[in-house]
C-alpha positions in Angstrom: 24.5 -26.3 -71.7 24.7 -27.1 -75.4 26.3 -30.5 -76.1 27.2 -32.3 -79.4 29.5 -35.0 -80.7 32.5 -33.8 -82.7 31.8 -35.8 -85.8 32.8 -34.7 -89.3 30.0 -33.3 -91.4 29.5 -33.6 -95.2 31.7 -31.5 -97.5 30.6 -33.2 -100.7 28.3 -30.3 -101.7 29.1 -28.6 -105.0 31.0 -25.3 -105.0 28.8 -22.2 -105.4 29.9 -19.7 -108.0 27.9 -16.7 -106.6 26.9 -17.0 -102.9 24.0 -14.9 -101.7 24.5 -12.3 -99.0 22.8 -14.7 -96.5 25.2 -17.5 -97.5 28.2 -15.1 -97.2 26.9 -14.0 -93.7 26.8 -17.6 -92.5 30.4 -18.1 -93.9 31.6 -14.9 -92.1 30.1 -16.0 -88.8 31.9 -19.4 -89.1 35.2 -17.4 -89.6 34.4 -15.4 -86.5 33.9 -18.5 -84.5 37.3 -19.8 -85.6 39.1 -16.5 -84.9 37.5 -16.3 -81.5 38.9 -19.7 -80.8 42.4 -18.3 -81.7 42.9 -20.7 -84.6 44.3 -20.1 -88.1 42.6 -21.7 -91.0 45.5 -24.2 -91.2 45.3 -25.0 -87.5 41.5 -25.5 -87.7 41.8 -27.8 -90.7 44.4 -29.9 -88.9 42.2 -30.1 -85.8 39.2 -31.1 -87.8 41.1 -33.5 -90.0 40.2 -31.8 -93.3 42.0 -29.7 -95.9 42.7 -26.0 -95.4 41.0 -25.3 -98.7 37.8 -26.8 -97.3 37.9 -24.3 -94.4 38.6 -21.5 -96.8 35.7 -22.5 -99.1 33.3 -22.7 -96.1 34.4 -19.3 -94.9 34.0 -17.8 -98.4 30.4 -19.2 -98.8 31.4 -21.4 -101.6 30.4 -24.6 -99.7 27.0 -25.3 -98.4 27.2 -26.3 -94.7 25.1 -28.9 -93.0 23.7 -28.6 -89.4 26.0 -31.4 -88.4 28.9 -29.5 -89.7 27.9 -26.4 -87.7 27.6 -28.4 -84.5 31.0 -30.1 -85.2 32.7 -26.7 -85.8 31.2 -25.2 -82.7 32.4 -28.1 -80.7 35.9 -27.8 -81.9 35.9 -24.0 -81.6 34.7 -24.3 -78.0 31.6 -22.2 -78.7 29.0 -22.7 -75.9 26.6 -20.0 -77.1 23.6 -22.2 -77.7 21.3 -19.5 -79.2 24.0 -18.4 -81.7 24.7 -22.0 -82.8 21.1 -22.8 -83.3 20.6 -19.6 -85.2 23.5 -20.5 -87.5 22.0 -23.9 -88.0 18.8 -22.2 -89.0 20.7 -20.6 -91.9 21.8 -23.9 -93.4 20.3 -26.5 -95.6 17.7 -24.4 -97.4 16.9 -26.1 -100.7 13.7 -24.2 -101.6 14.2 -21.2 -103.9 12.8 -18.0 -102.7 10.3 -16.0 -104.9 13.0 -13.5 -105.5 15.1 -16.0 -107.5 12.8 -15.4 -110.5 14.4 -12.0 -110.8 17.9 -13.3 -110.7 18.7 -12.4 -114.3 16.6 -9.3 -114.3 17.5 -7.2 -111.3 20.8 -6.5 -109.4 21.7 -9.3 -107.0 21.8 -6.8 -104.1 18.0 -6.3 -104.4 17.5 -10.1 -104.2 19.7 -10.2 -101.1 17.5 -7.5 -99.6 14.4 -9.5 -100.2 16.0 -12.6 -98.7 17.1 -10.5 -95.7 13.6 -9.3 -95.1 12.1 -12.8 -95.5 14.3 -14.2 -92.7 14.2 -11.1 -90.4 12.5 -11.4 -87.0 11.8 -7.6 -86.9 12.4 -4.7 -89.2 12.8 -0.9 -88.6 13.8 1.9 -90.9 14.5 5.6 -90.8 13.7 7.3 -94.1 14.2 11.0 -94.9 13.1 11.7 -98.5 11.0 8.7 -99.5 8.0 6.7 -98.2 9.5 3.3 -97.1 9.4 0.7 -99.9 7.4 -1.8 -97.9 4.7 0.8 -97.5 4.6 2.2 -101.0 1.7 1.9 -103.4 2.5 0.6 -106.9 1.8 4.0 -108.4 4.1 5.8 -106.0 6.9 3.2 -106.5 6.6 3.5 -110.3 7.2 7.2 -110.1 10.2 6.8 -107.7 11.8 4.3 -110.1 11.2 6.6 -113.1 13.1 9.4 -111.3 16.1 7.2 -110.2 19.7 8.2 -110.6 20.0 5.8 -113.5 17.4 6.1 -116.2 15.4 2.8 -116.5 13.6 1.5 -119.5 9.8 1.0 -119.1 10.1 -2.8 -118.7 12.9 -2.4 -116.1 10.7 0.1 -114.1 7.8 -2.5 -114.1 10.2 -5.3 -113.0 11.3 -3.2 -110.0 7.7 -2.2 -109.2 6.5 -5.8 -109.2 9.6 -6.8 -107.1 8.9 -4.1 -104.5 5.2 -5.1 -104.2 6.2 -8.8 -103.8 8.6 -7.8 -101.0 5.6 -6.4 -99.1 4.1 -9.9 -98.7 6.1 -10.2 -95.4 3.7 -7.7 -93.9 0.6 -9.8 -94.9 1.6 -13.4 -94.1 0.1 -15.5 -91.4 2.9 -14.5 -89.0 3.9 -11.0 -90.3 7.2 -9.5 -89.6 6.9 -6.6 -87.1 7.9 -3.4 -88.8 8.7 0.1 -87.5 8.9 2.9 -90.1 10.2 6.3 -89.2 9.4 8.8 -91.9 10.5 12.5 -92.1 7.8 15.0 -92.7 9.6 16.1 -95.9 8.7 12.7 -97.5 5.1 13.1 -96.5 4.9 16.4 -98.4 6.4 15.2 -101.6 3.8 15.0 -104.3 5.3 12.0 -106.1 3.3 11.4 -109.2 1.0 14.4 -108.6 -1.8 15.1 -106.1 -3.9 12.1 -106.7 -1.1 9.5 -106.4 0.3 11.4 -103.4 -3.1 11.4 -101.6 -3.6 7.7 -102.3 -0.1 7.0 -100.9 -0.7 8.9 -97.7 -4.1 7.1 -97.2 -2.3 3.8 -97.7 0.3 4.8 -95.1 -2.6 5.5 -92.7 -4.3 2.2 -93.5 -1.1 0.2 -92.9 -0.4 2.0 -89.6 -3.6 0.4 -88.2 -2.1 -3.0 -88.3 -0.8 -4.1 -84.9 2.6 -5.3 -86.3 3.2 -2.0 -88.2 4.3 1.1 -86.4 4.5 4.4 -88.4 6.2 7.3 -86.7 7.3 10.7 -88.1 10.0 13.3 -87.5 8.5 16.8 -87.9 10.2 19.7 -89.6 10.4 21.6 -86.3 12.9 19.1 -84.9 15.6 20.4 -87.2 18.8 18.3 -87.3 18.5 14.8 -85.9 20.6 11.6 -85.6 21.2 9.9 -89.0 19.5 12.7 -90.9 21.8 12.3 -93.9 20.9 8.7 -94.8 18.2 6.1 -95.0 18.8 3.3 -92.6 17.2 -0.1 -92.5 17.8 -2.4 -89.6 16.9 -6.1 -89.8 16.9 -8.1 -86.5 18.1 -11.6 -86.8 17.2 -14.5 -84.4 20.1 -13.4 -82.2 21.7 -9.9 -81.9 24.9 -11.2 -83.5 23.0 -11.9 -86.7 21.4 -8.4 -87.1 22.1 -6.6 -90.3 22.1 -2.9 -91.3 21.1 -2.0 -94.8 22.0 1.3 -96.3 20.5 2.5 -99.6 23.0 4.8 -101.4 22.8 6.4 -104.8 25.7 4.1 -105.9 24.1 0.9 -104.7 23.0 -1.1 -101.6 25.3 -1.8 -98.7 25.0 -4.4 -95.9 26.8 -3.9 -92.6 27.1 -6.6 -89.9 30.3 -5.9 -87.9 29.4 -5.7 -84.2 30.8 -2.1 -83.9 28.6 -1.1 -86.9 25.5 -2.8 -85.5 26.0 -1.1 -82.1 26.4 2.3 -83.8 23.0 2.0 -85.4 21.3 0.5 -82.4 22.5 3.6 -80.5 21.2 5.9 -83.3 17.7 4.4 -83.3 17.7 4.8 -79.5 18.5 8.5 -80.0 15.8 8.9 -82.5 13.2 8.2 -79.9 13.7 11.7 -78.5 12.6 13.4 -81.8 9.9 11.1 -83.2 6.2 11.8 -82.9 4.1 9.1 -81.3 2.2 6.8 -83.7 -1.0 8.7 -82.9 0.5 12.1 -83.5 2.2 10.8 -86.7 -1.2 9.7 -87.9 -2.6 13.2 -87.2 0.3 14.7 -89.2 -0.2 12.4 -92.2 -4.0 12.9 -92.2 -3.5 16.7 -92.1 -1.1 16.7 -95.0 -3.4 14.4 -97.0 -6.3 16.7 -96.4 -4.4 19.7 -97.7 -3.4 18.1 -101.0 
């Protein structure tokens, strides 16, 4: 049983002008706790002995929230889910800037949010139809992908995006790497992005990465035909508890993050259905090797 004293936390932190997706997610989870307790923002403020605007600022991500504040809120909201509360506490109090912050004025903020999401994920899995997954791309392959994007990028912008993508891949090489499952359609394996030489090098890199214990590469062959989720690329980031999972969709008009429980359940189900059409890792390796040999 999780127990804490209901003391008031510190609300003296400065207001944020542009909260990150992770900060907004924490704020949204605090709002969910209050709503599950059946309290309005005004009622919660009265119960906590603070101003209603302070509740609003916390739930909009404009205030940083201390671990003590999370425990106090959970106590007043009658939340006894220890794992969730501790996971929320784990999202607070971070003062160290992530490596992605050096790109703050260079790249769209959604890309920085993606890097932050990956950095904190406990496990990642993605289903990609027309591209090799970004975490498994070579620099040469990534460069050609960015050159052919919907919006034409200048050479410097292309290089910024390539370097950012390669730095994201560090989560696969760290001392405790993030487990990663990549599901790739055969169409992506046949695309000669950048020409034969670059495509062959990319497929070999995919084979090399698939040998790591924490990386699982599977493929969906042409012969399957239509399959669940075939119209989109789906990226699923597992949080410390299921309630904090996130789905990331990469659309031509931009990136989208989904975290409503109904949405999460939809994509959990979809990945479950994909198991019936995926090749095993061994057969996927054979497919990739065969395509590389014929280039």
